[in-house]
N, CA, C and O of each residue as an XYZ file, in Angstrom:
916
protein
N      74.107    107.159     97.026
C      74.873    106.960     95.844
C      74.697    105.460     95.335
O      74.090    104.607     95.982
N      75.327    105.232     94.045
C      75.290    104.091     93.391
C      76.368    103.730     93.133
O      77.108    104.613     92.697
N      77.006    102.205     93.279
C      77.824    101.957     93.268
C      77.597    100.693     91.881
O      76.742     99.809     91.930
N      78.551    100.886     90.750
C      78.450    100.196     89.585
C      79.236     99.361     89.325
O      80.342     99.611     88.846
N      78.739     98.024     89.636
C      79.569     96.951     89.617
C      79.845     96.150     88.267
O      78.823     95.690     87.758
N      81.044     95.896     87.589
C      81.783     95.710     86.359
C      81.895     94.383     86.468
O      82.772     93.951     87.215
N      80.976     93.398     85.700
C      81.346     91.914     85.863
C      82.068     91.469     84.386
O      81.437     90.852     83.528
N      82.954     91.723     84.284
C      83.311     90.609     82.793
C      82.951     89.241     82.734
O      83.029     88.637     83.804
N      82.550     88.571     81.676
C      82.377     86.983     81.846
C      82.647     86.483     80.760
O      82.132     86.980     79.758
N      83.589     85.282     80.632
C      83.780     84.764     79.526
C      84.042     83.080     80.345
O      84.751     82.783     81.307
N      83.057     82.154     79.400
C      83.160     80.554     79.912
C      83.518     80.267     81.370
O      84.465     79.608     81.798
N      82.356     81.035     82.174
C      82.291     81.017     83.800
C      81.005     80.227     83.995
O      80.432     80.657     84.997
N      80.277     79.148     83.366
C      79.193     78.938     83.900
C      79.366     77.956     85.084
O      78.363     77.382     85.508
N      80.420     77.757     85.571
C      80.433     77.223     87.620
C      80.526     77.577     88.195
O      80.649     77.042     89.296
N      80.561     79.183     87.928
C      80.694     79.857     89.008
C      79.902     81.223     89.273
O      79.668     81.785     90.342
N      79.563     81.580     87.963
C      78.688     83.258     87.451
C      77.725     83.206     88.650
O      77.880     83.702     89.766
N      76.656     82.464     88.142
C      75.771     82.534     89.168
C      75.790     82.466     90.628
O      74.824     82.916     91.245
N      76.825     81.932     91.277
C      77.063     81.769     92.576
C      77.437     83.460     93.104
O      77.054     83.981     94.151
N      78.195     84.015     92.150
C      79.149     85.121     92.470
C      77.655     86.220     92.494
O      77.382     87.006     93.400
N      76.887     85.994     91.288
C      76.019     87.104     91.523
C      75.220     87.094     92.764
O      75.008     88.081     93.468
N      74.714     85.669     93.012
C      73.698     85.346     94.367
C      74.535     86.098     95.848
O      73.967     86.438     96.885
N      76.095     86.213     95.520
C      76.668     86.275     96.607
C      76.489     88.267     96.670
O      76.268     88.979     97.650
N      76.689     88.642     95.246
C      76.504     90.116     95.279
C      75.298     90.511     95.865
O      75.336     91.440     96.671
N      73.921     89.810     95.525
C      72.450     90.195     95.646
C      72.376     89.875     97.312
O      71.494     90.577     97.806
N      72.994     89.087     98.240
C      72.660     88.742     99.165
C      73.624     89.860    100.344
O      73.416     90.053    101.542
N      74.585     90.381     99.535
C      75.338     91.352    100.207
C      75.039     92.776    100.275
O      75.798     93.607    100.774
N      73.618     93.088     99.623
C      72.933     94.150     99.525
C      73.267     95.277    100.331
O      73.455     94.971    101.508
N      73.409     96.583    100.038
C      74.041     97.636    101.006
C      73.152     98.396    101.620
O      72.040     98.297    101.101
N      73.216     99.294    102.745
C      72.271    100.305    102.967
C      73.476    101.641    102.811
O      73.274    102.674    103.451
N      74.205    101.565    102.286
C      75.362    102.773    102.090
C      75.212    102.881    100.645
O      74.733    103.944    100.249
N      75.477    102.131     99.900
C      75.202    102.228     98.290
C      74.416    101.432     97.715
O      74.307    100.251     98.043
N      73.712    102.034     96.701
C      72.667    101.374     96.141
C      73.555    100.658     95.065
O      74.365    101.387     94.493
N      73.514     99.090     94.641
C      74.142     98.325     93.649
C      73.556     98.244     92.277
O      72.469     97.693     92.106
N      74.392     98.897     91.062
C      74.297     98.347     89.829
C      75.053     97.445     89.374
O      76.260     97.576     89.170
N      74.135     96.077     89.105
C      75.155     95.025     88.437
C      75.039     95.005     87.082
O      74.017     94.655     86.493
N      76.127     95.396     86.523
C      76.416     95.127     85.231
C      77.421     93.655     84.232
O      78.640     93.614     84.069
N      76.594     92.840     83.836
C      77.145     91.904     83.370
C      77.879     91.732     81.851
O      77.052     91.689     80.940
N      78.773     91.666     81.583
C      79.102     91.508     80.235
C      79.484     90.387     79.974
O      80.351     89.855     80.667
N      78.957     89.804     78.976
C      79.207     88.223     78.333
C      79.973     88.473     77.572
O      79.581     89.227     76.682
N      81.382     88.013     77.508
C      82.263     88.153     76.036
C      82.371     87.292     75.216
O      83.502     86.889     74.946
N      80.987     86.625     74.426
C      81.136     85.776     73.835
C      81.412     84.216     74.137
O      81.948     83.343     73.454
N      80.886     84.203     75.317
C      80.801     82.585     76.111
C      80.590     81.705     75.420
O      79.602     82.078     74.787
N      80.996     80.205     74.901
C      80.803     79.137     74.332
C      80.243     78.255     75.124
O      79.921     77.185     74.608
N      79.992     78.457     76.511
C      79.841     77.299     77.388
C      78.553     77.720     77.785
O      78.029     78.498     76.988
N      77.846     77.411     78.855
C      76.167     77.810     79.254
C      75.957     79.261     79.741
O      74.872     79.803     79.951
N      77.322     79.847     79.898
C      77.079     80.995     80.752
C      75.996     82.030     80.067
O      75.263     82.632     80.852
N      75.879     82.223     78.976
C      74.829     83.338     78.651
C      73.514     82.192     78.740
O      72.766     82.952     79.354
N      73.058     81.496     78.652
C      71.966     80.847     78.877
C      71.508     81.106     80.417
O      70.423     81.537     80.810
N      72.564     80.747     81.122
C      72.421     80.820     82.873
C      72.071     82.371     83.204
O      71.188     82.673     84.007
N      72.774     83.221     82.576
C      72.375     84.725     82.528
C      71.022     85.171     82.382
O      70.353     85.846     83.165
N      70.666     84.614     81.075
C      69.457     85.027     80.682
C      68.344     84.225     81.491
O      67.220     84.712     81.365
N      68.409     83.384     82.090
C      67.420     82.409     83.126
C      67.443     83.124     84.614
O      66.607     82.834     85.470
N      68.536     84.131     84.837
C      68.582     84.660     86.148
C      68.645     86.205     86.129
O      69.456     86.954     86.675
N      67.505     86.500     85.307
C      67.905     88.119     85.230
C      67.206     88.879     86.504
O      67.227     90.097     86.679
N      66.684     88.066     87.220
C      67.010     89.038     88.854
C      67.975     88.957     89.632
O      67.915     89.167     90.844
N      69.331     88.525     88.765
C      70.337     88.767     89.913
C      71.230     89.903     89.138
O      72.357     90.146     89.569
N      70.792     90.504     88.147
C      71.664     91.788     87.784
C      70.511     92.919     87.136
O      69.335     92.708     86.838
N      71.261     94.114     87.043
C      70.265     95.190     86.657
C      70.714     95.121     85.019
O      69.781     95.218     84.221
N      72.160     94.952     84.437
C      72.411     95.015     82.818
C      72.959     94.129     82.526
O      73.868     93.803     83.289
N      72.737     93.338     81.394
C      73.300     91.946     80.847
C      73.616     92.964     79.536
O      72.751     93.642     78.983
N      75.103     92.923     79.143
C      75.357     93.442     77.733
C      76.147     92.106     77.262
O      76.712     91.451     78.138
N      76.204     91.701     75.993
C      76.470     90.958     74.832
C      77.447     90.914     73.987
O      76.991     91.330     72.921
N      78.681     90.606     73.853
C      80.005     90.388     72.833
C      79.214     89.215     71.965
O      78.909     88.246     72.660
N      78.903     89.146     70.843
C      78.781     87.928     70.136
C      80.141     87.091     69.732
O      80.356     85.897     69.519
N      81.020     88.366     69.724
C      82.224     87.169     69.733
C      83.131     87.579     70.992
O      82.722     88.515     71.679
N      84.472     86.873     71.386
C      85.417     87.428     72.312
C      85.969     88.116     71.877
O      86.624     87.934     70.851
N      85.851     89.743     72.875
C      86.657     90.727     72.456
C      87.827     91.082     73.383
O      88.590     92.008     73.106
N      87.967     90.288     74.553
C      88.792     90.744     75.864
C      88.406     91.098     76.558
O      87.317     91.641     76.368
N      88.927     91.079     77.800
C      88.506     91.438     79.241
C      88.452     93.255     79.119
O      87.511     93.988     79.423
N      89.525     93.556     78.682
C      89.299     95.395     78.622
C      88.109     95.986     77.769
O      87.497     96.935     78.259
N      87.761     95.542     76.632
C      86.630     95.513     75.816
C      85.376     95.650     76.905
O      84.705     96.646     77.173
N      85.299     94.360     77.412
C      84.155     94.297     78.025
C      84.068     95.265     79.139
O      83.001     95.879     79.136
N      85.032     95.634     80.264
C      85.036     96.611     81.282
C      84.692     98.173     80.463
O      83.721     98.823     80.851
N      85.315     98.546     79.647
C      84.964     99.837     78.817
C      83.490     99.630     78.269
O      82.732    100.574     78.492
N      82.987     98.587     77.615
C      81.825     98.620     77.426
C      80.815     98.810     79.000
O      79.803     99.513     79.005
N      81.141     98.312     79.830
C      80.714     98.111     80.884
C      80.537     99.413     82.089
O      79.626     99.546     82.906
N      81.652    100.222     81.884
C      81.346    101.428     82.235
C      81.063    102.332     81.734
O      80.897    103.355     82.398
N      80.877    102.326     80.250
C      80.077    103.037     79.349
C      78.753    103.222     79.708
O      78.152    104.296     79.724
N      78.155    101.696     80.107
C      76.642    101.945     80.314
C      76.351    101.996     81.907
O      75.332    101.531     82.418
N      77.336    102.594     82.571
C      76.951    102.696     84.274
C      76.364    103.869     84.386
O      76.479    104.765     83.549
N      75.697    103.942     85.425
C      75.166    105.168     85.888
C      75.807    105.421     87.386
O      75.620    106.463     88.014
N      76.393    104.594     87.743
C      76.861    105.086     89.128
C      77.797    106.023     89.736
O      78.858    106.095     89.115
N      77.722    106.677     90.650
C      78.738    107.558     91.158
C      80.214    106.898     91.341
O      81.226    107.574     91.154
N      80.264    105.516     91.724
C      81.364    104.752     91.936
C      81.470    103.917     91.420
O      80.491    103.173     91.366
N      82.935    103.459     90.604
C      82.771    101.968     89.970
C      83.657    100.957     90.703
O      84.635    101.319     91.358
N      83.257     99.584     90.563
C      84.145     98.591     91.142
C      83.891     97.461     90.120
O      82.882     97.321     89.430
N      85.097     96.608     90.152
C      85.398     95.654     89.074
C      85.130     94.210     90.325
O      85.492     94.162     91.501
N      84.378     93.178     89.511
C      84.233     91.989     90.083
C      84.324     90.783     88.855
O      83.648     90.597     87.843
N      85.428     90.100     89.417
C      85.247     88.525     88.171
C      84.375     87.951     88.574
O      83.800     87.972     89.662
N      84.179     87.153     87.292
C      82.964     86.032     87.646
C      83.177     84.559     88.465
O      82.347     83.715     88.802
N      84.650     84.619     88.640
C      84.703     83.278     89.571
C      84.719     83.626     90.631
O      84.492     84.769     91.029
N      85.043     82.517     91.371
C      84.970     82.800     93.096
C      86.595     83.339     93.604
O      87.150     82.732     94.520
N      86.905     83.875     93.294
C      88.424     84.279     93.558
C      88.134     85.438     94.498
O      88.965     85.645     95.382
N      87.215     86.111     94.434
C      87.032     87.510     95.250
C      85.621     87.193     95.782
O      84.724     86.608     95.175
N      85.591     87.815     97.338
C      84.414     87.380     97.866
C      83.597     89.124     98.143
O      83.968     89.872     99.047
N      82.630     89.424     97.290
C      81.795     90.607     97.396
C      81.167     91.058     98.949
O      80.572     92.130     99.059
N      81.324     90.298     99.933
C      81.481     90.901    101.304
C      82.489     91.867    101.132
O      82.111     93.010    101.391
N      83.564     91.761    100.801
C      84.250     92.940    100.625
C      84.036     94.035    100.517
O      84.615     94.827    101.261
N      83.174     94.456     99.601
C      82.673     95.715     99.277
C      82.391     96.564    100.320
O      82.589     97.778    100.284
N      81.807     95.785    101.506
C      81.327     96.725    102.413
C      82.773     97.580    103.020
O      82.745     98.621    103.677
N      83.628     97.049    102.724
C      84.936     98.110    103.274
C      85.108     99.038    102.413
O      85.800     99.943    102.880
N      84.722     99.240    101.166
C      85.102     99.800    100.196
C      83.869    101.151    100.330
O      84.192    102.339    100.313
N      82.911    100.815    100.417
C      81.511    101.602    100.853
C      82.221    102.626    101.916
O      82.532    103.808    101.769
N      82.347    101.877    102.877
C      82.972    102.416    104.196
C      84.116    103.805    103.895
O      84.065    104.912    104.432
N      84.773    103.484    103.221
C      86.068    104.241    103.055
C      85.580    105.562    102.182
O      85.866    106.743    102.375
N      84.914    105.085    101.361
C      84.420    106.249    100.248
C      83.393    107.202    100.948
O      83.159    108.376    100.660
N      82.759    106.327    102.065
C      81.812    107.556    102.818
C      82.581    108.342    103.694
O      82.397    109.555    103.794
N      83.758    107.491    104.581
C      84.159    108.325    105.806
C      85.385    109.182    105.450
O      85.920    109.898    106.296
N      85.930    109.072    103.855
C      87.157    109.897    103.837
C      86.887    110.569    102.540
O      87.722    111.403    102.191
N      85.780    110.336    101.698
C      85.576    110.549    100.529
C      86.391    110.262     99.365
O      86.228    110.845     98.293
N      87.271    109.365     99.564
C      88.084    108.490     98.752
C      87.972    108.726     97.279
O      86.830    108.568     96.849
N      89.113    109.155     96.174
C      88.889    108.985     95.328
C      89.287    107.362     94.773
O      88.562    106.928     93.878
N      90.165    106.661     95.169
C      90.066    105.325     94.920
C      90.409    104.412     95.611
O      91.268    104.872     96.363
N      90.203    102.998     95.895
C      90.463    102.185     96.843
C      91.097    100.724     96.086
O      90.438    100.217     95.178
N      92.159    100.218     96.442
C      92.837     98.977     96.308
C      92.622     97.667     97.313
O      93.339     97.481     98.297
N      91.782     96.989     97.014
C      91.510     95.716     97.987
C      93.398     94.526     97.727
O      93.821     93.957     96.720
N      93.827     94.600     98.753
C      94.858     93.911     98.762
C      94.665     92.488     99.154
O      93.749     92.131     99.895
N      95.580     91.658     98.622
C      95.636     90.172     98.644
C      96.600     89.601     99.521
O      96.627     88.430     99.901
N      97.667     90.839     99.916
C      98.847     90.218    100.397
C      98.779     90.920    101.674
O      99.806     90.762    102.334
N      97.804     91.715    102.280
C      97.211     92.364    103.861
C      96.285     91.784    103.755
O      95.353     92.584    103.838
N      95.777     90.385    103.551
C      94.423     89.992    103.626
C      93.621     89.591    104.960
O      94.080     88.951    105.906
N      92.798     89.919    104.877
C      91.825     90.291    105.783
C      91.469     89.009    106.762
O      91.610     89.188    107.972
N      90.895     87.392    106.167
C      90.705     86.530    107.146
C      91.655     85.172    106.328
O      92.188     84.264    106.964
N      91.687     85.273    105.195
C      92.616     84.205    104.286
C      92.822     84.586    103.096
O      91.889     85.257    102.655
N      93.806     84.404    102.284
C      94.193     84.251    101.024
C      94.683     82.952    100.767
O      95.103     82.480    101.823
N      94.817     82.136     99.779
C      95.274     80.838     99.083
C      96.571     80.970     98.648
O      96.989     81.966     98.058
N      97.119     80.147     98.879
C      98.300     80.171     98.292
C      98.208     79.943     96.838
O      97.369     79.192     96.340
N      99.384     80.829     95.941
C      98.756     80.704     94.542
C     100.763     80.851     93.943
O     101.804     81.114     94.544
N     100.507     80.599     92.873
C     101.371     80.707     92.047
C     102.535     81.610     92.278
O     102.516     82.772     91.871
N     103.368     81.193     92.809
C     104.764     82.011     93.247
C     104.970     83.128     91.888
O     104.860     84.342     92.059
N     105.155     82.763     91.085
C     105.876     83.622     89.534
C     104.561     84.856     89.605
O     104.800     86.062     89.550
N     103.384     84.361     89.717
C     102.390     85.431     89.511
C     102.513     86.103     91.010
O     101.842     87.135     90.986
N     103.098     85.920     92.273
C     103.378     86.930     93.072
C     104.367     87.537     93.064
O     104.387     88.502     93.828
N     105.656     87.259     92.196
C     106.761     87.896     92.185
C     106.574     89.066     91.053
O     107.071     90.191     91.115
N     105.686     88.512     89.931
C     105.581     89.585     88.988
C     104.883     90.751     89.560
O     105.420     91.857     89.494
N     103.867     90.616     90.051
C     102.993     91.548     90.849
C     103.799     92.516     91.839
O     103.799     93.739     91.974
N     104.386     91.628     92.382
C     104.982     92.690     93.535
C     106.314     93.475     92.782
O     106.765     94.518     93.257
N     106.805     92.928     91.720
C     107.475     93.805     90.586
C     106.904     95.074     90.092
O     107.330     96.216     90.265
N     105.723     94.613     89.360
C     104.840     95.682     89.237
C     104.489     96.428     89.987
O     104.463     97.609     89.638
N     104.061     96.048     91.369
C     103.777     97.008     92.370
C     104.677     98.099     92.736
O     104.335     99.280     92.790
N     105.888     97.630     92.993
C     107.250     98.456     93.045
C     107.660     99.511     91.931
O     108.190    100.579     92.236
N     107.446     99.232     90.924
C     107.730    100.108     89.723
C     106.575    101.160     90.139
O     106.733    102.288     90.605
N     105.287    100.437     89.825
C     104.252    101.795     90.147
C     104.316    102.580     91.260
O     104.178    103.802     91.302
N     104.485    101.986     91.971
C     104.546    102.806     93.522
C     105.835    103.851     93.407
O     105.763    104.958     93.942
N     106.919    103.464     92.737
C     107.837    104.469     92.436
C     107.813    105.525     91.136
O     108.470    106.564     91.187
N     107.084    105.211     90.084
C     106.799    106.202     89.403
C     105.434    107.179     89.997
O     105.459    108.393     89.797
N     104.677    106.763     90.473
C     103.358    107.505     90.813
C     103.151    107.919     92.555
O     102.134    108.382     93.070
N     104.276    107.633     93.133
C     104.567    108.170     94.439
C     103.509    107.724     95.430
O     103.074    108.490     96.289
N     103.033    106.243     95.267
C     101.943    105.724     95.975
C     103.182    104.668     96.970
O     104.393    104.492     96.833
N     102.192    104.151     97.942
C     102.295    102.704     98.582
C     101.642    101.691     98.674
O     101.576    101.079     99.741
N     100.975    101.269     97.499
C     100.159    100.062     97.706
C     100.929     98.835     97.587
O     102.029     98.758     97.041
N     100.269     97.848     98.145
C     101.150     96.218     98.141
C     100.594     95.474     96.899
O     101.215     94.482     96.516
N      99.406     95.892     96.193
C      98.908     94.903     95.377
C      97.812     95.720     94.501
O      96.610     95.928     94.661
N      99.004     96.191     93.236
C      98.197     97.007     92.317
C      97.601     96.068     91.374
O      96.943     96.655     90.515
N      97.619     94.821     91.259
C      96.843     94.087     90.074
C      95.546     93.289     90.731
O      95.030     92.333     90.153
N      95.148     93.722     91.823
C      94.176     93.109     92.394
C      92.811     93.349     91.468
O      92.865     94.325     90.719
N      91.819     92.701     91.452
C      91.011     92.805     90.380
C      89.767     93.816     91.495
O      88.697     94.147     90.984
N      89.993     94.103     92.578
C      88.962     95.006     93.591
C      89.679     96.467     93.675
O      90.417     96.879     94.570
N      89.234     97.164     92.439
C      89.808     98.509     92.165
C      88.277     99.301     92.135
O      87.454     99.202     91.226
N      88.128    100.166     93.473
C      87.052    101.026     93.265
C      87.366    102.313     93.060
O      88.401    102.703     93.600
N      86.821    102.982     92.499
C      87.111    104.281     92.316
C      85.997    105.235     91.647
O      85.067    104.674     91.068
N      86.039    106.892     91.699
C      85.107    107.821     91.687
C      84.994    108.086     89.960
O      85.813    108.722     89.297
N      83.568    107.319     89.370
C      83.495    107.687     88.110
C      84.314    108.750     87.177
O      85.042    108.542     86.206
N      83.925    109.982     87.835
C      84.321    111.111     87.134
C      85.856    111.763     87.065
O      86.319    112.901     86.972
N      86.450    110.250     87.175
C      87.993    110.547     87.429
C      88.358    109.450     85.902
O      89.527    109.260     85.568
N      87.588    109.041     85.389
C      87.977    108.620     84.359
C      87.102    108.720     83.273
O      85.907    108.459     83.415
N      87.673    109.144     81.985
C      86.886    109.058     80.461
C      87.267    107.991     79.833
O      88.353    107.789     79.291
N      86.344    107.292     79.912
C      86.022    105.949     79.374
C      86.390    105.992     77.762
O      87.052    105.090     77.250
N      86.009    106.872     77.179
C      86.593    106.879     75.794
C      88.065    107.238     75.377
O      88.572    107.074     74.268
N      88.650    107.772     76.525
C      90.273    107.859     76.183
C      90.640    106.370     76.281
O      91.575    106.069     75.540
N      90.161    105.423     76.971
C      91.017    104.476     77.118
C      91.271    103.518     75.753
O      90.266    103.385     75.055
N      92.406    102.883     75.319
C      92.978    102.235     74.006
C      93.128    100.842     74.567
O      92.944    100.075     73.622
N      93.332    100.288     75.465
C      93.500     98.935     75.496
C      92.399     97.848     75.759
O      91.673     98.147     76.707
N      92.157     96.883     75.262
C      91.207     95.676     75.223
C      91.429     94.616     75.915
O      90.510     93.809     76.051
N      92.700     94.375     76.511
C      93.090     93.033     77.353
C      93.108     93.317     78.982
O      92.457     94.084     79.691
N      94.122     92.373     79.246
C      94.290     92.442     80.591
C      94.947     93.698     81.016
O      94.564     94.276     82.033
N      95.792     94.090     80.383
C      96.742     94.967     80.802
C      95.816     96.345     80.899
O      96.265     97.270     81.576
N      94.641     96.487     80.293
C      93.689     97.856     80.464
C      93.458     98.318     82.089
O      93.489     99.506     82.408
N      93.250     97.349     82.963
C      93.450     97.479     84.568
C      94.478     98.488     84.854
O      94.128     99.430     85.566
N      95.604     98.457     84.450
C      96.902     99.027     84.479
C      96.534    100.941     83.947
O      96.834    102.025     84.447
N      95.778    100.527     82.745
C      95.746    101.792     82.421
C      94.563    102.548     82.870
O      94.713    103.755     82.679
N      93.352    102.206     83.444
C      92.618    102.863     84.167
C      93.374    103.042     85.680
O      93.303    104.164     86.181
N      94.065    102.021     86.396
C      94.755    102.188     87.616
C      95.394    103.972     87.261
O      95.153    104.963     87.950
N      96.060    103.927     86.254
C      97.282    105.212     85.885
C      96.394    106.581     85.742
O      96.844    107.608     86.251
N      95.117    106.608     85.044
C      94.721    107.479     84.809
C      94.048    108.129     86.289
O      94.251    109.290     86.646
N      93.306    107.247     86.972
C      92.455    107.458     87.935
C      93.777    107.991     88.851
O      93.529    109.095     89.335
N      94.992    107.530     89.174
C      95.625    107.649     90.109
C      96.476    109.229     89.787
O      96.978    109.822     90.743
N      96.551    109.695     88.654
C      96.925    111.085     88.255
C      95.883    111.886     88.469
O      96.039    112.926     89.109
N      94.912    111.597     88.067
C      93.439    112.320     88.429
C      93.273    112.674     89.857
O      92.788    113.768     90.148
N      93.554    112.026     90.560
C      93.050    111.680     91.879
C      93.909    112.358     93.188
O      95.070    112.745     93.056
N      93.205    112.435     94.390
C      94.153    112.842     94.987
C      94.409    112.102     96.370
O      95.462    112.142     97.007
N      92.880    111.202     96.825
C      93.187    110.621     98.208
C      92.899    109.234     97.840
O      91.801    108.999     97.335
N      93.861    108.138     98.050
C      94.026    107.112     97.403
C      94.048    105.746     98.936
O      94.844    106.076     99.815
N      93.319    104.467     99.203
C      93.152    103.938     99.933
C      93.303    102.178     99.593
O      92.877    101.546     98.626
N      94.000    101.757    100.674
C      94.172    100.366    100.534
C      93.152     99.366    101.528
O      93.229     99.708    102.708
N      92.646     98.737    101.394
C      91.941     97.587    102.549
C      92.446     96.207    102.269
O      93.093     95.971    101.249
N      92.179     95.346    103.107
C      92.368     94.260    103.087
C      91.361     93.187    102.634
O      90.221     93.373    103.060
N      91.535     92.167    101.903
C      90.733     91.332    101.174
C      90.566     90.260    101.155
O      91.759     89.958    101.185
N      89.856     88.927    101.117
C      90.164     87.542    101.198
C      90.512     87.199     99.863
O      90.121     87.973     98.989
N      91.311     85.978     99.451
C      91.101     85.840     97.944
C      91.827     84.434     98.005
O      92.985     84.182     98.339
N      90.614     83.428     97.503
C      90.759     82.090     96.842
C      91.255     81.814     95.199
O      90.614     81.206     94.342
N      92.482     82.407     95.068
C      92.929     82.153     93.892
C      92.793     80.695     93.173
O      92.888     79.612     93.750
N      92.577     80.886     91.934
C      92.579     79.790     91.371
C      93.991     79.474     90.707
O      94.977     80.170     90.947
N      94.023     78.196     89.716
C      95.229     77.916     89.147
C      94.938     78.072     87.319
O      94.005     78.679     86.793
N      95.780     77.505     86.798
C      95.324     77.581     85.386
C      94.541     76.178     85.086
O      93.900     76.121     84.037
N      94.558     75.161     85.863
C      93.657     73.860     85.337
C      92.530     74.150     86.016
O      91.637     73.335     85.782
N      92.165     75.213     86.952
C      90.609     75.796     87.400
C      90.190     76.949     86.521
O      89.129     77.505     86.803
N      90.766     77.299     85.676
C      90.377     78.511     84.556
C      91.117     79.814     84.612
O      90.814     80.773     83.903
N      92.003     79.815     85.395
C      92.960     81.053     85.630
C      93.400     81.458     84.206
O      93.942     80.573     83.544
N      93.242     82.661     83.652
C      93.262     82.919     82.445
C      94.373     83.967     82.154
O      94.762     84.184     81.006
N      94.857     84.595     83.226
C      96.388     85.712     82.903
C      97.361     84.510     82.783
O      97.276     83.391     83.289
N      98.311     85.049     81.974
C      99.706     84.527     81.351
C     100.426     85.363     81.630
O     100.096     86.507     81.943
N     101.740     84.843     81.550
C     103.290     85.349     81.989
C     103.248     86.542     80.925
O     103.376     87.624     81.497
N     103.131     86.633     79.786
C     103.350     87.544     78.828
C     102.639     88.905     79.040
O     103.048     89.928     78.490
N     101.187     88.872     80.138
C     100.739     90.149     80.362
C     101.601     91.069     81.155
O     101.472     92.292     81.098
N     102.593     90.385     81.989
C     103.251     90.854     82.633
C     103.878     92.366     82.024
O     103.847     93.464     82.580
N     104.500     91.964     80.565
C     105.155     92.985     79.911
C     104.021     93.776     79.756
O     104.043     94.816     80.413
N     102.999     93.568     79.046
C     102.057     94.293     78.720
C     101.736     95.374     80.003
O     101.945     96.580     79.871
N     101.231     94.813     81.193
C     101.268     95.673     82.001
C     101.953     96.625     82.205
O     101.525     97.774     82.320
N     103.536     96.158     82.304
C     104.648     97.194     82.729
C     104.586     97.944     81.353
O     105.096     99.060     81.453
N     104.227     97.731     80.405
C     104.635     98.855     79.530
C     103.337    100.064     79.978
O     103.648    101.245     80.134
N     102.073     99.649     80.129
C     101.121    100.583     80.262
C     101.458    101.479     81.571
O     101.050    102.637     81.670
N     102.081    100.970     82.364
C     102.331    101.489     83.414
C     103.308    102.671     83.143
O     103.163    103.881     83.314
N     104.201    102.041     82.733
C     105.295    103.376     82.088
C     105.014    104.651     81.138
O     105.583    105.743     81.115
N     103.592    103.982     80.104
C     103.445    104.952     79.144
C     102.340    105.854     79.964
O     102.147    107.019     79.618
N     101.599    105.249     81.103
C     100.707    106.420     81.723
C     101.409    107.297     82.312
O     100.851    108.390     82.403
N     102.619    107.209     82.827
C     103.103    108.027     83.458
C     104.094    109.192     82.544
O     104.522    110.219     83.071
N     104.325    108.868     81.290
C     104.794    109.973     80.529
C     103.810    110.288     79.820
O     103.957    111.496     79.636
N     102.872    109.953     79.291
C     101.858    110.858     78.857
C     101.106    111.499     79.732
O     100.235    112.278     79.344
């Protein structure tokens, strides 16, 4: 089976190559990796570095201007040939070594979807902005109540799922809230979902963290909308 790894990138010249090297060094015998990078109109050296290191990925998709993370994810999934999808940020917050946990659960239990939780972490998690954690906790509780689930961290980047559970052409959103839209659609179509502990080395705003407080309300809207429609 093929695991398509979707990596949206915007101005991550300090970390993107290291992330790609980590994925390559983590190659699996359970799944074949298909690494798809989407450069979202980066204005730093990101695009040049990617073009100089073509051995580190399978597909490079370019946006001439910044379109948003959700736009990139949709574009990546549309170009994916894998049976399973997982998301990877281009910074060093998440460690691709944790992919092994997802692969095992997919194979052992025929899971429809798996979330990597930063709150039931494996070896470590970096202390980060308390407001981010409070917001995530509120969203997770609301999601669990609406979708009858027991997750601890719905807005973890590491969400893996069977590609056939998502019609990418139905996705409306183009920015950070798209993660919620995808999660809602997959949860409604699937039956078997799991959560695994992962490691997390979160950044703060000065280090390049891009998510902002107003995204909370956009995500909340998508969670509620996904339950109604």
